[in-house]
C-alpha positions as CSV (number, residue, x, y, z in Angstrom):
1,M,0.0,0.0,0.0
2,S,1.4,3.3,-1.0
3,V,1.6,6.5,1.0
4,E,-1.0,8.0,-1.4
5,D,-3.5,5.3,-0.5
6,V,-3.1,6.1,3.1
7,L,-3.2,9.9,2.8
8,R,-6.1,10.2,0.4
9,P,-8.8,8.8,2.7
10,I,-7.4,10.8,5.6
11,A,-7.4,14.0,3.5
12,V,-10.9,13.4,2.3
13,L,-12.4,12.5,5.7
14,G,-10.3,14.7,7.8
15,G,-10.6,17.6,5.4
16,S,-14.4,17.3,5.4
17,V,-14.4,17.4,9.2
18,V,-11.9,20.3,9.4
19,I,-13.7,22.4,6.8
20,T,-17.0,21.8,8.6
21,L,-15.6,22.9,12.0
22,V,-13.9,26.0,10.5
23,L,-17.1,27.1,8.7
24,V,-19.3,26.5,11.7
25,W,-16.9,28.4,13.9
26,L,-16.8,31.3,11.5
27,A,-20.6,31.4,11.3
28,D,-20.9,31.2,15.1
29,R,-18.4,34.0,15.6
30,A,-20.2,36.2,13.1
31,L,-23.5,35.6,14.8
32,R,-22.0,36.4,18.2
33,R,-20.7,39.7,16.9
34,M,-24.0,40.6,15.3
35,D,-25.8,39.7,18.6
36,A,-23.5,42.0,20.5
37,A,-23.9,44.8,17.9
38,H,-27.7,44.5,17.9
39,P,-28.9,43.8,21.4
40,E,-32.4,45.0,20.5
41,T,-33.2,41.7,18.7
42,P,-32.5,38.2,20.0
43,L,-32.5,36.7,16.5
44,W,-28.7,36.4,16.2
45,G,-28.3,34.8,19.6
46,L,-31.1,32.4,18.9
47,L,-29.6,31.4,15.5
48,R,-26.6,30.1,17.4
49,R,-28.7,27.1,18.5
50,C,-28.4,25.9,14.9
51,R,-24.7,25.1,15.3
52,I,-25.1,21.3,15.7
53,P,-27.5,20.7,12.8
54,L,-25.4,23.0,10.6
55,Q,-22.3,20.9,11.4
56,V,-24.2,17.8,10.5
57,V,-25.5,19.3,7.2
58,L,-22.0,20.6,6.1
59,C,-20.2,17.4,7.1
60,A,-22.8,15.2,5.4
61,A,-22.8,17.3,2.2
62,L,-19.0,17.3,2.0
63,L,-18.7,13.6,2.6
64,R,-21.5,13.0,0.1
65,G,-19.6,14.8,-2.6
66,A,-16.2,13.4,-1.9
67,Y,-16.6,9.9,-0.3
68,D,-15.9,8.2,-3.6
69,E,-12.5,9.9,-3.8
70,T,-11.1,8.1,-0.8
71,G,-10.0,5.1,-2.9
72,L,-10.8,2.7,-0.1
73,K,-11.8,-0.8,-1.3
74,T,-14.6,-0.9,1.3
75,V,-16.1,2.3,0.0
76,E,-16.0,1.0,-3.6
77,E,-17.7,-2.2,-2.7
78,H,-20.6,-0.4,-0.8
79,E,-20.6,2.8,-2.8
80,A,-24.4,2.8,-3.3
81,G,-25.3,2.0,0.3
82,I,-22.9,4.7,1.7
83,G,-24.1,7.3,-0.8
84,Q,-27.7,6.6,0.2
85,T,-27.0,6.7,3.9
86,L,-25.2,10.0,3.5
87,S,-28.2,11.3,1.5
88,L,-30.6,10.2,4.3
89,V,-28.4,11.9,6.9
90,L,-28.2,15.1,4.8
91,I,-32.0,15.2,4.3
92,A,-32.7,14.7,8.0
93,A,-30.1,17.2,9.1
94,T,-31.4,19.8,6.6
95,A,-34.9,19.3,8.0
96,W,-33.5,19.7,11.6
97,L,-31.7,22.9,10.6
98,T,-34.8,24.3,8.9
99,M,-36.9,23.7,12.0
100,R,-34.3,25.2,14.3
101,A,-33.9,28.3,12.1
102,A,-37.7,28.7,11.8
103,A,-38.1,28.4,15.6
104,A,-35.4,31.0,16.2
105,I,-37.1,33.5,13.7
106,V,-40.5,32.9,15.2
107,E,-39.3,33.3,18.8
108,S,-37.3,36.4,18.0
109,S,-40.3,38.1,16.2
110,Y,-42.6,37.3,19.1
111,S,-40.1,38.6,21.7
112,R,-39.6,41.9,19.9
113,Y,-43.4,42.3,19.5
114,A,-44.1,41.4,23.1
115,A,-41.5,43.9,24.3
116,S,-42.9,46.8,22.3
117,A,-46.7,46.1,22.5
118,R,-48.8,47.5,25.3
119,D,-52.0,45.6,24.6
120,A,-51.9,42.3,26.5
121,A,-54.7,40.8,24.3
122,R,-52.8,41.5,21.1
123,V,-49.7,39.9,22.6
124,R,-51.7,36.8,23.5
125,R,-53.1,36.7,19.9
126,V,-49.7,36.9,18.3
127,R,-48.3,34.3,20.7
128,T,-51.1,31.9,19.7
129,Q,-50.6,32.6,16.0
130,V,-46.8,32.2,16.0
131,T,-47.1,29.0,18.0
132,L,-49.5,27.4,15.5
133,I,-47.4,28.7,12.6
134,Q,-44.3,27.0,14.1
135,R,-46.2,23.8,14.5
136,V,-47.4,23.9,10.9
137,V,-43.9,24.6,9.6
138,T,-42.6,21.7,11.7
139,A,-45.3,19.4,10.3
140,V,-44.7,20.4,6.7
141,V,-40.9,20.1,7.0
142,T,-41.2,16.7,8.6
143,V,-43.6,15.4,5.9
144,V,-41.4,16.7,3.1
145,A,-38.2,15.3,4.7
146,A,-39.9,11.9,5.1
147,A,-41.1,11.9,1.5
148,S,-37.6,12.9,0.3
149,M,-36.0,10.1,2.3
150,L,-38.4,7.5,0.9
151,L,-37.8,8.6,-2.6
152,T,-34.0,7.9,-2.3
153,F,-35.0,4.2,-2.4
154,P,-35.3,2.9,-6.0
155,E,-38.2,0.7,-5.0
156,M,-40.2,3.7,-3.8
157,R,-39.6,5.5,-7.1
158,T,-40.8,2.4,-9.0
159,V,-44.0,2.3,-6.9
160,G,-44.5,6.0,-7.3
161,T,-46.3,5.7,-10.6
162,S,-48.9,3.3,-9.3
163,M,-49.3,5.4,-6.1
164,L,-50.1,8.5,-8.1
165,A,-52.6,6.6,-10.2
166,S,-54.5,5.6,-7.1
167,A,-54.0,8.9,-5.3
168,G,-57.6,10.0,-6.0
169,L,-59.2,7.0,-4.4
170,L,-56.7,7.0,-1.5
171,G,-57.4,10.7,-0.9
172,I,-61.2,10.0,-0.7
173,V,-60.7,7.1,1.7
174,A,-58.2,9.0,3.8
175,G,-60.5,12.1,3.9
176,I,-63.4,10.0,5.2
177,A,-61.3,8.1,7.7
178,A,-59.6,11.2,9.0
179,Q,-62.6,13.5,8.9
180,S,-62.4,14.3,12.6
181,T,-58.7,14.9,12.5
182,L,-58.9,17.2,9.5
183,G,-61.8,19.0,11.1
184,N,-59.7,19.7,14.2
185,L,-56.8,20.8,12.0
186,F,-58.8,23.4,10.1
187,A,-60.5,24.4,13.4
188,G,-57.0,25.0,14.9
189,L,-56.1,27.3,12.0
190,Q,-59.5,29.1,12.3
191,I,-58.8,29.7,16.0
192,A,-55.3,31.0,15.3
193,F,-56.2,33.5,12.7
194,G,-59.8,34.2,13.6
195,D,-58.8,35.4,17.1
196,M,-61.6,33.4,18.8
197,V,-59.5,32.3,21.7
198,R,-55.8,32.9,22.6
199,I,-53.2,31.5,24.9
200,G,-53.7,33.1,28.3
201,D,-57.4,33.9,27.8
202,T,-59.8,33.2,30.7
203,V,-62.6,31.0,29.5
204,V,-65.6,29.0,30.8
205,V,-66.3,25.7,29.1
206,D,-68.8,23.1,30.2
207,G,-69.2,25.0,33.5
208,E,-65.4,24.9,34.2
209,W,-63.5,28.2,34.7
210,G,-59.9,28.3,33.7
211,T,-57.1,29.8,31.6
212,V,-56.1,28.6,28.1
213,E,-52.6,27.1,28.6
214,E,-51.8,25.4,25.2
215,I,-53.3,25.5,21.7
216,T,-52.2,23.0,19.1
217,L,-53.5,22.1,15.6
218,T,-55.8,19.4,17.1
219,F,-56.4,20.0,20.8
220,L,-56.6,22.8,23.4
221,T,-55.7,22.6,27.1
222,V,-57.5,24.7,29.8
223,R,-55.9,25.0,33.2
224,T,-58.6,25.3,35.8
225,W,-58.4,27.4,39.0
226,D,-57.6,24.2,41.1
227,E,-54.7,23.2,38.8
228,R,-56.5,20.6,36.7
229,R,-56.0,20.4,33.0
230,I,-58.9,19.9,30.7
231,T,-58.0,18.8,27.2
232,M,-60.5,19.0,24.4
233,P,-60.5,19.1,20.6
234,V,-60.2,22.5,19.1
235,S,-63.4,21.8,17.1
236,Y,-65.3,22.3,20.3
237,F,-64.6,26.0,20.2
238,T,-65.8,26.4,16.7
239,G,-69.0,24.3,17.1
240,K,-70.3,25.2,20.6
241,P,-70.7,28.4,22.5
242,F,-68.3,29.2,25.3
243,E,-67.5,32.2,27.5
244,N,-64.3,34.1,26.8
245,W,-63.8,36.6,29.7
246,S,-60.6,38.1,28.1
247,R,-62.3,38.9,24.8
248,G,-62.4,42.7,24.1
249,G,-60.4,43.5,27.2
250,A,-59.6,42.0,30.6
251,Q,-61.7,44.3,32.7
252,M,-64.6,42.5,34.5
253,T,-67.8,43.4,36.3
254,G,-69.0,41.1,39.1
255,T,-72.0,40.8,41.4
256,V,-72.7,39.6,44.9
257,F,-76.2,38.8,46.0
258,F,-77.6,38.9,49.6
259,H,-80.9,37.4,50.8
260,L,-82.0,39.6,53.7
261,D,-85.0,40.5,55.8
262,H,-87.3,43.3,54.7
263,S,-85.9,45.5,57.6
264,A,-82.4,45.5,56.1
265,P,-80.8,49.0,56.2
266,V,-80.1,49.3,52.4
267,E,-78.8,52.9,52.6
268,K,-76.3,52.0,55.3
269,M,-75.3,48.9,53.3
270,R,-74.4,51.2,50.4
271,Q,-72.1,53.3,52.6
272,R,-70.5,50.2,54.0
273,L,-70.0,48.7,50.6
274,L,-68.1,51.8,49.4
275,E,-65.9,51.6,52.6
276,V,-65.1,48.0,51.9
277,L,-64.2,48.6,48.3
278,Q,-62.0,51.6,49.1
279,E,-60.0,49.2,51.4
280,C,-59.8,46.5,48.7
281,P,-56.6,46.7,46.6
282,D,-58.2,44.6,43.7
283,W,-61.0,47.0,43.1
284,D,-60.2,49.3,40.1
285,G,-62.6,52.1,41.1
286,R,-64.5,52.1,37.8
287,A,-68.0,51.4,39.1
288,W,-70.0,50.1,42.1
289,S,-73.6,50.0,43.2
290,L,-76.0,48.3,45.6
291,V,-79.7,47.9,44.8
292,V,-82.7,45.8,45.7
293,T,-83.4,43.6,42.7
294,D,-86.2,41.3,44.0
295,T,-88.6,40.6,46.9
296,T,-90.4,37.6,48.3
297,P,-93.0,37.4,51.1
298,S,-90.2,36.8,53.6
299,T,-86.9,38.3,52.1
300,I,-85.5,40.8,49.7
301,M,-82.6,40.3,47.3
302,V,-79.9,42.9,47.4
303,R,-77.3,43.0,44.6
304,A,-73.8,44.5,45.0
305,L,-72.0,45.4,41.8
306,V,-68.2,45.7,41.7
307,T,-65.5,46.0,39.0
308,A,-61.9,44.9,38.7
309,R,-59.0,44.8,36.2
310,D,-59.3,41.1,35.3
311,A,-61.0,37.8,36.1
312,D,-58.7,36.9,39.0
313,A,-59.1,40.3,40.6
314,I,-62.9,40.3,40.3
315,W,-63.0,36.9,42.1
316,S,-61.0,38.4,45.0
317,V,-63.2,41.5,45.2
318,R,-66.4,39.5,45.2
319,C,-65.1,37.2,48.0
320,Q,-64.0,40.1,50.1
321,V,-67.2,42.0,49.7
322,R,-69.3,39.0,50.6
323,E,-67.3,38.1,53.7
324,R,-67.0,41.7,55.1
325,M,-70.6,42.7,54.4
326,L,-71.9,39.5,56.0
327,E,-69.7,40.1,59.0
328,W,-70.8,43.7,59.3
329,L,-74.5,42.7,59.1
330,R,-74.0,39.9,61.7
331,T,-72.4,42.2,64.2
332,E,-74.1,45.6,63.6
333,H,-77.5,44.7,62.1
334,A,-78.3,41.1,63.0
335,Y,-82.0,41.9,62.6
336,A,-81.4,42.3,58.8
337,L,-80.4,38.6,58.3
338,P,-83.2,36.4,57.0
339,R,-85.4,34.8,59.7
340,I,-87.9,32.0,59.6
341,S,-91.2,32.7,61.5
342,T,-92.8,29.8,63.2
343,A,-96.1,29.4,65.2
344,P,-97.3,26.6,67.6
345,A,-99.3,23.9,65.9
346,E,-103.0,23.5,66.9
347,L,-104.0,20.3,68.6
348,D,-106.6,18.1,66.8
349,R,-110.2,18.5,68.3
350,P,-113.0,16.0,68.3
351,P,-115.6,16.5,65.5
352,G,-118.3,18.9,66.4
353,E,-116.3,20.7,69.1
354,R,-116.5,24.4,68.8
355,R,-113.3,26.2,68.0
356,T,-112.7,28.9,70.6
357,R,-109.9,31.4,70.9
358,D,-107.5,30.7,73.8
C-alpha cells in the first residue's frame, strides 16, 4: 500500500471534518458579533442554536460529494449504500436545521413584538398565531423530509407511478377516515387566525372556569383554578358556545347577592360597601352599586355590583365584599339577616267541638 493510498482517505475524511468545523466556527463568531452589535433583537443569539444541525449538514454534504474519492476498497464495494446513507443523513439534518432556524425566527419576532406592545390581548393573539405557525412549519418540513428520504430508495420510485394513479381513491378514503382529525386541523387554523381564543385567555367551558394554557392544531388545554388540565378538541370552540372573559379587554364586572330581611338597612349597606371597596386593593374604582333587585314574602334580594381589572381580581373582590358585608351585618345589624317565622301547631279537636280562641 502506497503513501497516497493512506493519505487520500485521511485527506478526504479529515478535510471534510476540518472544513465543517472551521465554517461553523466562523458562522458562530459572526452571529456572536452581530448579537453584540444588535442587542435589541434576540435573533442572532437564537440562531446560534443551529450550530449542531449546521455541522451535520455541512459534514454530510462534503462527505456525500467526496466519499468516492477516498480510494478505499470498502467504499468502492458499498458505494451505493454509503451514498444513500449520507443522503438520508443530509435530508434529515437539513430538516432539523430548517426547523431550528424557523423556531429562532418565530421566537425572535414574538419577543420583539411582546417587548414593544402594550396591549396584552394583542400579545396573546400573536403568541397563539406564531405557536401554531411554528407547528405547521414543523409538520410540513417533517412530511417533506420523510417523503424525500423515501424517494431515495429505488423501490419507492418504482412504486411512485402506481401510487399517483390511485391517489384520488386513497385521498377520498383518507379524507373519510380522518374527517375528525382534518376538522380539528382546520379548526385550529381558524382559532389561530380568527382570534376566537388565545393562549392566556380566561374561558368558561362546560361550566369549568380556567385559563387557556396550550393550543395545538388538534387540541386545546385549559388549566382550571384548582390546577386541573382539561384537554378538548379545538373543534369544540368552533362548534359550541363558550365564555371568553378576556375577549375585548380583561376588565370584569361582578355581582354579589344577599338574601335579607325586609328590615335590612339598604342605605347603610351602600355606605358600608363603598368603605369595603376603598380598602380592597383589587377594586379598580371604575364602578360600584347596591340595589334591591327582587322581593319575596319573607326576604329581599340585594345585589352589590363591583368591577376589577381582570377575572382573578374580580373573584377576590367578590369574596372580600361577601365576607366583610356579612360580618358587618351579623355584628351591627343582625335583625337584617333572613329569619324563619314559626307558630305553635294547633291540637286536633273532636268533630263537632266548637273552636274557641284561647
